[in-house]
C-alpha positions as CSV (number, residue, x, y, z in Angstrom):
1,M,19.1,-0.5,6.2
2,G,15.9,-1.1,8.1
3,Q,12.8,-2.8,7.3
4,K,11.2,0.5,6.3
5,E,13.8,1.3,3.9
6,K,14.1,-2.0,2.3
7,L,10.3,-1.8,1.7
8,I,10.6,1.7,0.1
9,A,13.6,0.4,-1.9
10,R,11.7,-2.8,-3.1
11,L,8.6,-0.6,-4.0
12,K,10.4,1.7,-5.9
13,A,11.9,-1.1,-8.2
14,A,8.3,-1.8,-9.0
15,P,8.7,-5.7,-8.7
16,K,6.1,-8.1,-10.2
17,D,5.9,-10.1,-6.6
18,F,5.3,-7.1,-4.2
19,T,2.7,-8.5,-1.8
20,F,-0.3,-6.9,-0.2
21,D,1.3,-7.7,2.9
22,E,4.3,-5.9,2.3
23,A,2.2,-2.9,1.1
24,E,0.3,-3.0,4.4
25,T,3.5,-3.2,6.4
26,L,5.0,-0.2,4.5
27,L,2.0,1.9,4.8
28,G,1.8,1.1,8.5
29,Y,5.3,2.6,8.7
30,L,4.2,5.7,6.9
31,G,1.4,6.4,9.3
32,Y,-1.5,4.7,7.6
33,H,-4.0,2.4,9.3
34,R,-6.3,0.0,7.6
35,S,-10.0,-0.2,7.7
36,N,-12.4,-2.1,5.4
37,K,-14.2,0.4,3.4
38,G,-17.6,-1.2,4.7
39,R,-19.6,-4.1,5.5
40,T,-19.9,-4.9,1.8
41,S,-16.5,-4.0,0.4
42,G,-15.5,-7.3,-0.4
43,S,-11.7,-7.1,-1.2
44,R,-11.6,-3.4,-1.0
45,V,-9.5,-2.2,1.7
46,M,-9.0,1.4,2.6
47,F,-5.7,2.9,4.2
48,S,-6.1,6.2,6.1
49,N,-3.5,8.6,7.3
50,D,-5.1,10.8,10.0
51,K,-2.0,13.2,10.0
52,T,-2.2,14.0,6.2
53,S,-5.8,13.2,5.8
54,T,-5.1,11.0,2.9
55,R,-6.6,7.6,1.9
56,I,-5.5,4.9,-0.2
57,L,-7.7,2.4,-1.6
58,L,-6.6,-1.0,-2.5
59,H,-8.2,-4.3,-3.8
60,K,-6.8,-7.2,-1.6
61,P,-5.7,-9.8,-4.3
62,H,-7.0,-13.1,-4.0
63,P,-6.2,-16.0,-4.3
64,R,-2.7,-14.8,-4.7
65,N,-0.9,-12.3,-2.4
66,E,1.0,-10.1,-5.1
67,L,-0.4,-7.1,-6.2
68,L,-0.9,-6.4,-9.8
69,T,1.7,-4.2,-11.6
70,Y,-0.9,-1.3,-12.2
71,Q,-1.4,-1.3,-8.3
72,V,2.2,-1.2,-7.4
73,R,2.7,1.7,-9.8
74,Q,-0.7,3.6,-8.4
75,L,0.7,3.1,-4.7
76,L,4.1,4.2,-5.6
77,A,2.8,7.5,-7.5
78,Q,0.4,8.2,-4.5
79,L,3.2,7.9,-1.9
80,E,5.4,10.0,-4.1
81,E,2.9,12.7,-4.5
82,E,2.3,12.8,-0.9
83,G,6.0,13.4,-0.3
84,L,6.3,10.2,1.6
85,L,9.0,8.4,-0.7
């Protein structure tokens, strides 16, 4: 099982310790690239997929690195809706 499959399985399990870095890596495997939403975006980070013309907006957690439970659920739902999982 490769890194991409491990991250997908981990996301589907909806763990409480899924990190922003893991989400960013997984989104990269799925064709998304990161861009800050704007100069004043603060912790908001946009991930865009040029192939599917979709965007995912995440708040980068701080000071911790783990996403909140609702963020994990939203990320999972959006990726499933796009047919990527």
